[in-house]
C-alpha positions as CSV (number, residue, x, y, z in Angstrom):
1,M,-12.0,-1.5,-7.9
2,C,-8.4,-1.0,-7.0
3,L,-7.1,-0.7,-3.4
4,S,-3.8,0.7,-2.7
5,I,-2.1,-0.4,0.5
6,P,0.3,2.0,2.0
7,S,3.9,1.0,1.3
8,K,6.9,2.1,3.4
9,V,10.0,3.4,1.5
10,I,13.0,1.4,2.8
11,E,15.6,2.4,0.1
12,I,16.0,4.9,-2.7
13,D,18.6,4.5,-5.4
14,E,20.3,7.0,-7.7
15,N,17.8,6.4,-10.5
16,N,14.8,7.5,-8.3
17,Y,13.6,4.0,-7.7
18,A,12.5,3.1,-4.2
19,T,12.3,-0.3,-2.6
20,V,9.1,-0.3,-0.6
21,D,7.6,-2.7,1.9
22,T,3.9,-3.4,1.5
23,M,2.8,-5.5,4.5
24,G,6.0,-7.6,4.3
25,V,6.2,-7.8,0.5
26,K,9.1,-5.8,-1.0
27,R,9.1,-4.4,-4.5
28,K,10.7,-1.7,-6.5
29,V,8.7,1.3,-7.7
30,T,9.6,4.5,-9.5
31,L,9.1,7.8,-7.6
32,D,9.1,9.9,-10.9
33,L,5.4,10.8,-10.6
34,I,5.6,12.3,-7.2
35,A,6.5,16.0,-7.2
36,E,7.4,16.3,-3.5
37,K,10.6,14.9,-2.0
38,V,10.2,11.3,-0.8
39,N,12.6,10.0,2.0
40,I,13.3,6.7,3.5
41,G,10.6,6.0,6.1
42,D,7.9,7.8,4.1
43,Y,4.7,6.0,3.0
44,V,3.5,6.0,-0.6
45,L,0.5,4.6,-2.4
46,I,1.5,2.7,-5.5
47,H,-0.2,1.5,-8.7
48,V,1.5,-0.8,-11.2
49,G,5.0,0.0,-10.3
50,F,4.6,3.8,-9.8
51,A,4.4,5.6,-6.5
52,M,1.4,7.9,-7.0
53,N,1.0,9.8,-3.7
54,K,2.9,10.3,-0.5
55,I,0.8,10.0,2.6
56,S,1.2,10.7,6.3
57,K,2.5,8.0,8.6
58,E,-0.7,8.3,10.6
59,H,-3.0,7.7,7.6
60,A,-0.8,4.8,6.5
61,E,-0.9,3.1,9.9
62,D,-4.7,3.6,10.1
63,S,-5.1,2.1,6.6
64,I,-2.8,-0.9,7.4
65,A,-4.7,-1.6,10.6
66,A,-8.0,-1.6,8.7
67,Y,-6.6,-4.0,6.1
68,N,-5.4,-6.3,8.8
69,E,-8.8,-6.3,10.5
70,I,-10.5,-7.2,7.2
71,A,-7.9,-10.0,6.5
72,E,-8.4,-11.4,10.0
73,A,-12.2,-11.3,9.6
74,M,-11.8,-13.2,6.3
75,R,-9.5,-15.8,7.9
76,D,-12.0,-16.3,10.7
77,G,-14.9,-16.7,8.3
78,E,-16.6,-13.6,9.5
79,I,-16.4,-12.1,6.0
80,S,-16.8,-14.2,2.8
81,E,-14.2,-13.8,0.0
82,D,-17.2,-13.0,-2.2
83,E,-18.7,-10.3,0.0
84,G,-18.7,-7.0,-1.8
85,N,-18.7,-8.7,-5.2
86,N,-21.5,-7.5,-7.5
87,N,-22.4,-11.1,-8.1
88,Y,-22.7,-12.0,-4.4
89,V,-26.1,-13.2,-3.4
């Protein structure tokens, strides 16, 4: 399974590459696969270096909050790293 964490566009260059911030991690992705206009401050979902979809700020913030809750529960031991794995018993 692949999870895409919403990434905030913080810069766009002349070659249609965006620098995005994914929960504090910055990377460059191409915007070439998104038909609609993407602006600085927009949120996108990325997969292997390609922005695939633009999503609303509200949806992005809700998703990030959910990921943060899961990460906190894992840090606190409330959720095992193996939970959800098909081999988990």
